[in-house]
N, C-alpha and C positions, 0 to 999 in steps of 0.2 A: 602671756599664756592664754590659750583658747578657753573660753567659758565652757564648763562641763556640758551644759545643755546643747552646745553646738558641736560637740565632739563627734557624735554619730554622723552628722552631715559632712564634716571634714574628712573623716576616715572612710566614708563610703566611696571616695575617689580611689582608694587603694584596695579595698575588699568589701564585699557585701556585709551589711550589718543586720543584726536582730536585736530586739529590745530586752528580751528576757525569756524564761522557760516557756512561756505561752506561745512563742514564735519559733520554737525549735523545728516544727514541721516545715518551716520555710527555708531552713539551712540549705538543703540539697537543691531545691528549685532556684534559689538565689545564686548559688555557686554555679549551677548549670547555665543560668541566664548569662552570667559573665563569660562563660565558655573557656575559662582557664583557672588554675589554682585549686587548692584544697581547703581554703580557709574562709570562715565567716567570723566576723568580729562581734563583740558585745561589750558595752561599757560596764554592765553588771558582771562582777567577777567573784561573788560571794559563794559560800558553800552550797547554797541551794542551786545556783546556776551551774556550778561545776558538776554537782551530782546529777542534775537533770541531763546535762550534756553527756556524761559518761553512760547513764542508763540508756541513752538512745544510740549508743555505739560510737559516739564522737570522742575524739581524744582532746582533752583540754590543754592548751598551751597559753602563753602570755608574753607580752612585750610592752616596753615603755613607748608610748606614742604621745609626742608633744607634752610630756610631763605627766601623763596619766598612764596607769597600767591597765591595758586592755586585754580582755580574755579573747584568745583566738581559738575558735572551735574548729578542729581539723577533721574533715571527712575525707580520708585518704582515697584516692582513685584505686589504689591497690594496697592491700594490708598483708603484712607478714604474719602467718599463723603457724604455730607448731602443733601438729597432731602428735600425741605422746608416743605412738607406735613408730614414728619416723625419726626419733631422736638419734643423733650421731654423737657417740662418746668414745674418745680415744683411750688407749691403754694408759698413756701418761697422766690423764686426768684421774683415773682410778688410783694411780700411785700417789699423786699429789693430795688426794682427799684424806689420806690416813691421818687420824688424830684431830680432824676438824669437825666442828659442830655447826649445824644450821639452826638458827633461832628465829622465831617469828615475833615481830612487834615488840622487841625488847626495848628499843628506844627509837621510835619512828622519827621524831623531830631531829635527833642527832644524825641519824642515817640520811635523812633528807638533805641536811646542810652539808654533810660530808660529800655527798654526791655532787652537789652544786659546786663546792670548793674544788673538788678534783677536776671537774670539767672546765672551770674557769682557769685553773692553773695550766691546763692543756690548750687554752686559747679557743675553746669551743663556744664561748658566749654563754648567755644565761636566758633561758626561756621559762624557768621556774622562778618567776618574780615573787616579790614579797607578798602581794595580794593572793597569788595562786598558792603559795606555800601556806598562808594563813587558812585558806579554804581547805587544803588537804589535811592540815593538822586538825581542823575541826571535824573533818570527815573521818579521820582516824578514831577520834574519841566519840563522835556522835554521827553514825552513818545516816544517810538520807537516800530515799528512793532505792534502797537496797545496796547502795554504793558505800564501801568502806575502804579508806586508804590503808595500805599495808606496807610493812618493811620486812625484808628477809636478809639476814645477816650471817656471815660466816666468821666463826671465831677459832683462833688457835691459842690454846692456853689462856683464855680470857681476853685476848686481844682481837679486836675486830679487824679483819684483813680484806673483807669484801662485803658488798651489800647492794641492795636495790630497793627502790620504792615503786609502788604501783597501786592498783586498786582492784578489788574484787566486786563483782555484781552478780549475784546468784552463782551459777557454776562457770562463769567466765572470769578469767584473771588477765589483766592488762599490765604490762611493764611500762614504766615511765622513764626512769633513769637509774643507772647503776654505776658502780666503780669497784676497783680493786687496788690493793696496796702491796700485794705480793705477786710475783710472777706465777701464773697458773691458777691463782685463786678465783679469778673471774670465770674460768672454764669450770672449776669445781662448783661454784655457786649456780651456774646455769644448769649443769647436769643434775645436781642435787635437787634444785628447785623443780625441775621438770618431773622428777620421780615423786617428789612430795605432793605436787599438784595432782599427779595421776592417782597416787594412793588415796588421796583425800577425797577424790570424786569430782574434780573439775573436768569440764568437757574438753577444753583446749586452752592453749596459751596464746594470747594476743600479744604480738611483739611489735606492733606499730609499723613504722616505715621500713622499707626494704633496705637492708644493709648486708654486706658480704658475710659477716660473722653469723647472722641469723640464717642465711642460706646454708652455711657450713654446719650449723646446728641441726639442720633438717627441716627448717621452715619452708612453707610453700606460700604462694601468693593467691589472694582472693580479691575479686573486684568488689567495688563499693556495695552494690546491691546484695550480692551473695553473702558478704561478710555481715552486713546489717541484719539479714534474715537469721543467720546462724547465731549471731551475738544476742539478739533480742530474745530468741528462743531459750538460750542457755541462761540469760540473765533473769528470766521469769521463773526459773526453778529454784528450789531451796538452796541456800548457800552451804557448802560443806564446812565442817569444822577442820581446823588446822592444829596439829600438835605444836606445843610451844617450843619444843627442841627435838632435834633428830641427829643421828650420826651421819655425817656426810659420806663416810666411806661405804656404809651400808646402802645409802641411797644411790650413790654413783655406781657401785657394783651392779645394782639392779638395773639402772639405766643402761649401763654397758651391756648387760645381758639382752636388753631389748634390741640394741644395735646389732649384736652378734646374731640374734635370732632372725632379725630382718634381712641381714645379708645372706644368711643360709637359705631363707625363703626365696630370695631373688635368684640365688644360684640354682635352687631346685626348680623354679619356674623356667629358667633358661634351659635346663636339661630336658624338659618335657617336650 
C-alpha cells in the first residue's frame, strides 16, 4: 500500500489535488490548468472539508484510491438548476400522490444507506463512501459553514417508499442521491419536494450533473461561473425553516398548478 503522505503525489497524475479547506480557492485554477475534467482531489475528507467544499458551491464525492478513500471535489462545467416556476408535473403524479406524506430528517442515516443500497443493486457503483457518509452524518447532526445534510422521505401508511439525501446551505438546496421503491414514487417525491422548497423560501434547487429526468422536470443548465455566483449569494442568506411533515397530495397539486399556469402563460405569449 502507498504511504498516506505520498498519496497526493501519486493521485496528482489522475486529477489535481488540494490539501484542505485553505486551498479551495485553487480548485478552479488547478482544474482549468489541466484543461479537462471537473474534479479536484483531497486526502482530507472529514466533515470540515466536506462542508467547506459545499459552501463554495462544489459537490463532494468520494472513491477508493489505492486503499484510501479520497474526497473528490466536483466543480461541474455545467450544473442542472431547477427554478421553481419552471417545474413540470404531470397529471399522473398528482394521482399517485394521494395518501402519501413527505417527511424531513426523520432518519437521515437510514435514508442515506437505503439510497446507496438501491444504486448498488442497480449496478451504478458507489461514490458515497464510508468516509463521506460519516462526514454527512456529522453534518446532519452538527452543521458547519452553514451546511446541513438533509433527508426527504416519502411515506405510505408508515412505509418509506422513496427518499433522497442532500444538503442545504442558506437558501440553496443541493440533491446528492435518491431512490424509490414503488413505481411513480420518485416523481411524487421530486414534485412534492420542489413545492416544499418553494414554500419554505429556498432560492432554487441545485440538481447537480445533467441528466434527462432533470431536464424533463424543468431544470436548465448554468455554467460554472454563473452557478457559483448564484449559489454563493443564496448560501449567504439565512436558512429557511422546513416543516417536519407535509401532505404530498397538497404539495404536488400546487406544483402542478405552477406547470399549468406556466403553459398558459406560454400560450398567451405566443398569441401576442
